[in-house]
C-alpha positions in Angstrom: -17.8 -144.9 26.6 -21.4 -142.9 27.0 -23.4 -146.1 26.1 -25.5 -146.6 29.1 -23.0 -144.6 31.4 -23.5 -141.3 32.6 -21.9 -138.3 31.1 -20.5 -136.9 34.3 -18.8 -140.1 34.7 -17.3 -140.3 31.5 -16.3 -136.7 30.7 -12.9 -137.2 33.4 -12.6 -140.6 32.2 -12.3 -139.4 28.5 -9.9 -136.9 28.9 -7.6 -139.3 30.7 -8.2 -142.1 28.2 -7.2 -139.8 25.8 -4.2 -138.7 27.4 -3.2 -142.4 27.8 -4.0 -143.5 24.3 -4.2 -140.5 21.8 -4.7 -142.8 18.5 -6.0 -146.1 17.8 -2.1 -146.9 17.3 -1.7 -146.3 21.1 -4.4 -148.7 22.2 -3.6 -151.3 20.0 0.0 -151.7 21.1 -1.5 -151.3 24.8 -1.8 -154.4 26.8 -5.5 -155.6 27.3 -5.2 -154.8 30.9 -3.6 -151.5 30.4 -6.8 -150.8 28.5 -9.1 -152.3 31.0 -7.2 -150.3 34.3 -7.9 -146.8 32.1 -11.3 -147.9 31.7 -11.7 -148.6 35.3 -14.9 -146.9 37.0 -17.0 -146.7 33.6 -18.5 -150.3 34.0 -19.5 -152.9 30.8 -15.9 -153.8 30.4 -16.8 -155.9 27.4 -16.5 -152.5 25.7 -12.8 -151.7 26.7 -11.8 -155.3 25.8 -13.8 -154.9 22.7 -12.4 -151.1 21.8 -8.5 -153.2 22.5 -9.3 -155.7 20.0 -10.6 -153.2 17.6 -7.6 -151.2 17.5 -5.5 -154.1 17.7 -7.1 -155.3 14.5 -7.1 -152.1 12.5 -3.6 -151.0 13.2 -2.3 -154.6 13.2 -1.2 -154.2 17.0 -0.2 -150.6 16.7 2.3 -150.9 13.9 0.3 -148.9 11.4 0.4 -145.4 13.3 -2.0 -143.6 10.6 -4.6 -146.5 10.5 -8.5 -144.7 10.4 -11.4 -146.8 11.1 -13.4 -148.0 7.7 -16.3 -145.3 6.3 -18.7 -148.3 5.3 -21.5 -149.6 7.8 -20.6 -153.0 6.5 -16.8 -152.4 7.0 -17.4 -151.6 10.5 -19.8 -154.3 11.9 -17.5 -156.6 10.7 -15.0 -155.1 13.4 -15.0 -156.3 17.2 -17.8 -154.8 19.4 -19.4 -152.6 16.6 -23.2 -153.4 16.1 -25.5 -151.8 13.6 -26.3 -148.4 15.7 -22.3 -147.7 16.3 -21.7 -148.6 12.6 -24.5 -146.0 11.6 -23.2 -143.2 13.9 -19.5 -143.5 13.1 -20.3 -143.6 9.2 -22.6 -140.8 9.3 -21.3 -138.6 11.9 -17.2 -139.2 11.3 -17.8 -140.0 7.3 -20.5 -138.2 6.2 -21.8 -141.4 4.7 -25.7 -142.3 3.8 -26.2 -144.5 6.7 -29.0 -145.4 9.2 -29.2 -145.3 12.9 -31.7 -146.5 15.5 -30.9 -146.0 19.1 -34.1 -146.1 22.2 -34.9 -142.2 20.9 -34.6 -142.7 16.9 -36.7 -145.8 17.4 -39.4 -144.2 19.6 -40.0 -141.5 17.4 -39.9 -143.0 14.1 -42.7 -146.0 15.3 -44.8 -143.0 16.5 -44.6 -141.0 13.7 -44.7 -143.7 10.9 -46.0 -147.2 12.7 -47.8 -146.4 16.0 -48.3 -150.1 16.1 -45.0 -151.0 16.1 -43.1 -151.6 19.4 -39.3 -150.8 19.4 -39.3 -153.9 22.3 -40.5 -156.6 19.9 -37.3 -157.6 17.7 -39.3 -158.1 15.0 -40.9 -155.1 15.0 -37.5 -153.2 15.7 -36.5 -154.7 12.3 -39.2 -153.0 10.6 -38.3 -149.8 12.3 -34.4 -150.0 11.0 -36.3 -150.2 7.4 -38.0 -147.2 8.3 -34.6 -145.1 9.1 -33.1 -146.4 6.1 -35.7 -145.1 4.1 -36.2 -142.1 5.6 -32.4 -140.8 5.2 -32.3 -138.0 3.1 -30.5 -138.8 -0.7 -27.1 -137.3 0.2 -24.5 -138.3 3.2 -24.0 -134.8 3.8 -27.6 -134.2 4.8 -27.8 -138.0 6.7 -25.3 -136.2 10.0 -28.2 -133.7 10.0 -31.2 -135.8 10.0 -29.6 -138.4 12.1 -28.6 -135.8 14.8 -32.0 -134.4 14.5 -34.0 -137.6 15.2 -31.8 -138.2 18.4 -32.4 -134.9 19.6 -35.9 -135.3 19.0 -36.7 -138.1 20.7 -34.4 -137.0 23.5 -36.0 -133.6 24.3 -39.7 -133.3 22.5 -40.9 -137.0 21.6 -39.7 -138.4 25.1 -40.5 -142.0 26.8 -42.7 -140.9 29.4 -44.6 -137.4 27.8 -44.9 -136.8 23.9 -45.0 -133.2 23.6 -46.9 -133.0 20.4 -47.5 -129.4 20.5 -43.9 -128.5 20.3 -42.9 -131.2 18.1 -42.1 -129.9 14.7 -43.1 -132.9 12.7 -46.5 -133.5 14.4 -48.3 -132.5 11.1 -46.7 -135.8 9.3 -47.0 -137.9 12.9 -49.4 -141.1 13.1 -49.7 -140.9 16.6 -50.5 -137.1 16.9 -52.7 -137.3 14.1 -54.5 -140.3 16.1 -54.2 -137.8 19.3 -53.4 -140.8 21.1 -51.9 -139.8 24.5 -51.8 -143.3 25.4 -48.5 -144.1 23.2 -46.4 -141.4 25.7 -47.8 -142.8 28.7 -47.1 -146.6 27.8 -43.8 -145.1 27.0 -44.0 -146.3 23.4 
């Protein structure tokens, strides 16, 4: 629900949605129209359609009341509406798996720290940034949750698109952009 939707709009809808559909089985048993109705006001309705398809598939149309999402990124990616970022996030945050995730903030941090010449906006560069994300993961899954959350927070609060606050950045000593003193990176939003 939070994908490209403001938190203030999501919070009340999230609570209503969970009252209506407390489990995946409830979503899987519901009609697509009922799920769309509960989603109304959040936009990006393909997300609701994909959620319904995912729940129906995982729970066998709601028959399996104890169904859960798979824990491995590849298995998650096979589900409707699940891309690389969501698969990494679910595997890492819900299951403690060693899985990379790259959103806009993480891509910006990783490119600035390790490869300032890369632009997260170019698909081929983003592929390289994903490889950097995978290589920079901690060795154990239990530490991955903290690592991924830290990268997301660093990009949201310190290494922002408009201004790279290098003076307060905890990774400035190993950051290629900070070492180059390249303040233009922050002005370009890279």
